[in-house]
C-alpha positions in Angstrom: -7.9 -11.6 -0.2 -6.4 -15.4 0.8 -2.9 -15.5 2.1 -0.2 -16.9 -0.5 1.6 -18.7 2.2 2.8 -21.6 1.5 3.5 -22.6 4.9 6.4 -22.1 7.1 9.9 -23.6 5.6 12.9 -23.0 7.4 11.0 -21.0 9.6 9.2 -24.1 11.7 12.5 -24.8 13.3 13.3 -21.2 14.4 13.8 -20.2 17.9 11.7 -17.1 17.9 13.2 -16.8 21.3 16.6 -15.3 19.8 15.0 -12.1 18.3 13.6 -9.3 20.4 9.8 -9.1 20.1 8.3 -7.5 17.6 10.4 -8.5 15.1 10.4 -9.1 11.6 13.0 -12.2 10.8 14.3 -11.9 6.8 15.7 -15.4 5.8 18.3 -14.7 3.3 18.6 -18.0 1.9 15.2 -17.7 1.1 15.4 -14.6 -0.6 18.5 -15.9 -2.7 16.1 -18.3 -3.7 13.6 -16.6 -5.0 16.1 -14.2 -6.7 17.3 -16.9 -8.5 13.9 -18.6 -9.9 13.5 -14.6 -11.0 17.1 -14.5 -12.7 16.5 -17.8 -14.8 12.7 -16.1 -16.2 15.3 -13.5 -17.5 18.2 -15.1 -18.7 15.7 -17.4 -20.2 13.1 -15.2 -22.0 15.7 -12.1 -22.5 13.3 -10.0 -20.2 15.1 -7.4 -17.8 13.6 -8.1 -14.4 13.9 -5.0 -11.7 12.8 -5.5 -8.1 9.9 -3.3 -7.0 11.1 -1.1 -4.2 7.5 -0.7 -2.9 6.7 -3.9 -1.9 10.6 -4.9 -0.4 12.8 -2.3 0.3 15.1 -4.2 2.9 18.0 -2.3 1.2 20.5 -4.4 3.8 20.0 -6.8 0.2 20.9 -4.0 -1.7 24.0 -6.2 -3.3 22.6 -9.4 -3.0 19.7 -8.4 -5.6 22.4 -6.8 -7.8 23.8 -9.8 -8.3 20.7 -11.7 -9.7 18.2 -8.8 -10.8 19.1 -6.2 -13.3 17.6 -3.7 -11.2 14.9 -1.7 -9.3 11.8 0.1 -9.9 11.1 3.1 -7.5 7.5 5.1 -6.7 8.8 8.3 -6.3 11.8 10.7 -5.4 12.5 9.0 -2.2 12.1 5.2 -3.1 14.9 6.7 -6.5 17.7 7.7 -3.7 17.3 5.1 -1.9 18.2 3.4 -5.0 21.1 5.0 -6.3 22.7 4.8 -2.9 21.9 1.3 -1.9 21.6 -1.0 -5.4 22.5 -1.7 -8.3 21.7 -1.3 -12.3 18.7 0.2 -13.4 16.5 2.2 -12.4 12.8 2.7 -13.4 10.6 5.4 -11.6 6.9 5.5 -12.1 4.3 7.4 -10.0 0.8 8.6 -10.8 2.2 12.0 -10.6 5.1 14.0 -10.1 5.8 17.3 -7.8 7.4 19.8 -9.9 10.4 20.2 -7.1 11.2 16.3 -7.1 11.1 16.2 -11.1 14.6 17.4 -11.9 16.6 14.9 -9.1 14.3 12.5 -10.2 15.6 12.9 -14.2 19.0 12.9 -12.8 18.6 9.7 -10.9 16.4 7.5 -13.1 17.6 5.4 -16.1 13.9 5.8 -17.3 11.2 7.6 -15.6 7.0 6.7 -16.5 4.6 9.1 -16.8 1.1 8.5 -16.1 -0.5 10.5 -19.2 0.3 12.7 -21.7 -0.6 15.5 -20.7 1.5 15.5 -17.7 4.0 14.5 -19.7 4.0 17.7 -21.4 3.3 19.8 -18.9 6.7 18.7 -17.8 8.1 18.9 -21.1 10.5 21.8 -20.1 11.7 20.1 -17.1 12.6 17.3 -19.7 14.5 19.2 -22.0 16.4 21.3 -19.3 17.6 17.5 -17.7 18.8 16.8 -21.3 20.9 19.9 -22.0 22.4 19.5 -18.8 23.9 15.6 -20.2 21.2 13.7 -18.3 20.4 10.7 -20.4 17.2 8.6 -19.5 14.3 7.2 -21.4 10.7 8.5 -21.1 7.5 5.6 -20.1 3.7 6.1 -21.0 1.8 3.7 -18.4 -1.5 2.9 -20.0 -4.5 1.4 -18.6 -5.7 -1.5 -20.3 -9.4 -1.7 -19.6 -9.5 -4.9 -18.3 -10.0 -5.8 -15.3 -8.2 -9.1 -13.5 -7.2 -8.4 -10.1 -9.1 -10.4 -7.7 -10.4 -7.5 -5.1 -11.5 -3.7 -6.1 -9.5 -1.7 -4.3 -6.2 -3.4 -6.2 -7.8 -3.1 -9.3 -5.6 -0.7 -11.4 -8.7 -0.9 -14.3 -11.8 -0.3 -11.8 -14.1 2.0 -13.4 -12.6 6.0 -12.4 -8.7 4.5 -11.6 -6.6 6.9 -11.4 -3.6 4.6 -12.7 -2.5 4.9 -16.6 -4.1 6.2 -19.7 -6.9 4.3 -21.0 -5.4 2.9 -23.7 -9.1 3.3 -25.8 -8.0 6.9 -25.8 -4.8 6.4 -27.2 -3.5 8.7 -30.3 -0.2 8.7 -32.2 0.6 11.6 -31.1 0.6 10.8 -27.6 3.8 8.9 -28.1 5.7 11.6 -29.1 8.7 11.7 -26.9 7.8 8.3 -25.6 10.1 5.4 -25.7 7.8 2.8 -24.1 4.9 1.3 -22.6 4.1 1.1 -18.9 1.4 -2.2 -18.4 0.8 -3.2 -15.1 -2.6 -4.7 -13.8 -1.9 -8.1 -11.6 -2.0 -8.3 -7.7 -1.0 -11.6 -6.6 -1.7 -13.3 -9.3 -0.3 -16.4 -11.6 0.4 -16.5 -15.7 -3.2 -17.2 -16.7 -4.6 -13.6 -15.6 -1.3 -12.0 -17.5 -2.1 -14.2 -20.5 -5.4 -13.3 -20.9 -4.9 -9.8 -20.2 -1.9 -9.3 -23.8 -4.0 -11.2 -25.5 -6.7 -8.9 -25.3 -4.4 -6.0 -25.8 -1.8 -6.9 -28.2 -4.5 -5.9 -30.8 -5.2 -2.7 -29.6 -1.1 -2.2 -29.6 -0.2 -3.3 -33.1 0.1 0.0 -34.7 2.1 1.4 -31.6 4.6 -0.3 -30.8 6.8 -0.6 -33.7 7.1 3.2 -32.1 8.7 2.5 -29.2 11.6 0.4 -27.9 10.5 -1.5 -24.9 7.4 -2.8 -23.0 7.2 -2.9 -19.1 4.8 -5.3 -17.8 4.6 -4.1 -14.4 4.5 -6.0 -11.1 2.4 -8.4 -9.1 3.5 -11.3 -11.3 3.9 -14.4 -8.1 6.8 -15.6 -10.5 8.2 -17.4 -7.4 5.4 -19.3 -6.1 5.1 -22.7 -6.7 2.5 -23.0 -8.6 3.1 -20.6 -11.4 3.5 -21.7 -15.2 7.1 -20.2 -15.4 8.2 -21.8 -18.5 4.7 -20.0 -20.4 6.0 -16.9 -19.1 9.1 -17.2 -20.6 7.4 -18.3 -24.0 4.8 -15.4 -24.1 7.8 -12.6 -23.0 10.1 -14.2 -25.8 7.1 -13.9 -28.1 6.3 -10.5 -27.6 9.8 -9.3 -28.1 10.5 -11.6 -30.9 7.4 -10.1 -32.6 7.0 -6.5 -32.1 10.8 -5.9 -31.4 10.8 -4.8 -27.9 12.6 -5.2 -24.7 10.4 -6.6 -22.0 10.5 -5.5 -18.3 9.0 -7.1 -15.6 9.3 -5.7 -12.0 7.9 -7.9 -9.3 8.3 -7.2 -5.8 6.5 -9.7 -3.7 7.9 -12.5 -5.5 11.3 -11.5 -4.3 10.4 -12.0 -0.9 7.2 -14.1 -0.8 7.5 -16.5 2.0 10.9 -15.5 3.3 10.4 -13.4 6.5 8.0 -13.4 9.6 6.9 -11.2 12.3 7.7 -12.4 15.8 5.6 -10.9 18.8 5.0 -12.1 22.2 1.3 -12.1 24.3 0.9 -9.1 26.4 -2.5 -10.5 28.2 -5.1 -13.0 27.9 -9.1 -12.2 28.9 -12.4 -14.1 28.1 -14.8 -12.1 26.2 -17.1 -14.7 24.4 -14.0 -16.5 23.5 -10.4 -16.1 24.6 -8.6 -13.0 23.5 -4.9 -12.5 23.5 -3.4 -9.1 23.2 0.1 -9.2 21.6 2.2 -6.6 20.6 1.9 -7.2 16.9 -0.3 -4.7 15.8 -2.6 -5.2 12.3 -3.0 -1.4 12.2 0.6 -0.5 12.9 2.6 -3.3 11.6 0.3 -5.2 9.1 -2.1 -2.8 8.1 -3.3 -4.8 4.9 -4.7 -7.1 7.4 -7.4 -4.1 7.9 -7.0 -2.7 4.2 -6.9 -6.0 2.6 -8.7 -7.3 4.5 -6.8 -11.1 4.9 -5.8 -13.5 7.6 -1.9 -14.2 7.9 -1.0 -17.7 8.6 0.1 -18.0 12.0 3.4 -20.1 12.2 2.9 -23.5 13.7 -1.1 -23.3 14.4 -3.0 -26.6 15.6 -5.8 -28.0 14.0 -8.1 -28.6 16.9 -8.2 -27.3 20.5 -8.7 -23.7 21.8 -9.7 -20.5 19.2 -8.2 -17.4 20.3 -8.9 -14.0 19.1 -5.4 -12.1 18.5 -5.5 -8.6 18.5 -3.0 -5.5 18.7 -2.1 -3.1 21.7 -3.4 -0.1 19.7 -6.7 2.1 21.1 -8.3 0.8 17.6 -11.2 -1.7 17.9 -10.3 -2.9 14.7 -7.1 -3.6 15.5 -7.7 -7.5 15.3 -5.5 -9.4 13.6 -8.1 -12.8 13.5 -8.9 -16.0 15.3 -6.6 -18.9 15.6 -6.4 -22.4 17.4 -3.8 -23.3 19.9 -3.8 -26.5 21.7 -4.2 -24.9 24.6 -4.4 -21.1 25.3 -1.5 -19.2 25.3 -0.3 -17.2 28.6 1.6 -14.1 28.8 5.1 -14.4 27.7 4.5 -17.1 24.6 6.4 -16.1 21.5 3.9 -16.4 18.1 5.2 -15.2 14.7 3.0 -14.8 11.6 4.2 -16.0 8.4 4.9 -14.4 4.8 5.4 -11.2 6.4 8.8 -9.7 4.3 6.8 -8.0 1.7 4.7 -4.9 2.3 4.5 -5.4 6.0 7.8 -3.8 6.4 6.9 -1.2 4.4 4.3 0.2 5.8 4.7 0.2 9.1 3.8 3.6 11.5 3.9 4.4 14.9 -0.1 5.2 15.7 -0.3 5.1 19.3 3.4 5.2 19.5 3.1 1.9 19.1 7.1 0.7 19.1 8.2 -0.4 15.0 9.1 -3.9 14.9 13.0 -5.0 14.7 14.3 -6.0 12.0 16.8 -9.4 12.0 18.6 -11.2 9.0 18.5 -14.9 8.9 20.2 -17.4 7.1 18.7 -20.6 7.4 21.4 -22.8 5.5 24.2 -21.0 7.7 21.9 -20.6 11.2 23.9 -17.0 11.2 21.5 -14.9 13.0 22.1 -10.5 13.1 19.6 -8.2 14.4 19.9 -5.2 11.1 17.8 -2.0 13.0 15.5 -1.5 16.3 14.0 1.5 16.9 13.5 3.7 20.4 11.4 6.3 21.4 13.6 8.8 19.1 12.2 7.1 15.6 9.2 8.4 17.3 9.2 11.4 17.8 11.2 13.2 15.9 8.8 12.0 12.9 6.5 14.5 14.9 7.0 17.7 15.8 
């Protein structure tokens, strides 16, 4: 995959020595700008816009998110708890499958609970009825698989053959909508408006007889709405058209768009050696701190990378041979103690970190590029590593 980072922005002037290493630094002003764009889309289209916590769950900014968006969406019980503790507004919860022990609390916490298949929904009919008897109020949704692939990489394609995500629209029958208030469709991954337009053009004729039975339509996430080249006017027009034509309330669940180009991951060169090329070892680990570098895979952009000079391979401190971030150009080879930073690391990287090999977790700092205020939100220590083991 190709990085969608637009450039360093205000981070071009940030002093990397102001924070411990490694450290995520999130620009509050950049997040606010993204949120304002999303609010504008919601206001102009009439759609409800929810933050996808799976992509960006920095709850220190929960109040800020609540000032702009209509709520959040969770991927299970723990994210639903986080939502109710630190965020405001509507809460939608979706999981490919629910644990029976978790569902009662999910039904209590959520405004909407989306199921992945009619069979799972039927199996939990008793739990749903029991929750309502206890006074809980919530909508039920069903996720559909549009069976039209638009993702650029197969492993991120919810419509791939054999996908576990969503009920195939070709199998949908009227009885599957008994007790269902809305439909959920999530197909995109870091994409613009055009793939959404194609999906809806292909899907709408298949749902003409179905949409009169539901009150809302959730178009999921993967929308890079805050990217400079996104066709936002076209999006708002489509959302208005869907709502007016079918009498449904429309929801969007952007995740990356909230934190796009809003954070960096700062690290330090620990050592450098020569093995056919200069190889730098840093305290940033691809496998521990940026797993999508290996899983996607992709090459994250380096802050202030030079156009010409020495090509250096940068890797992490773990024992994994593949813990390689990428090859980067420096004017001169860096020396131990030098600070570096990778761009666009606020979304997904922060929520996917782990402590494989006992590699420490990065600290988290909140910076405001407009005021230059800097606050160290969280640092992790040995106990955080120890206490998740036995």
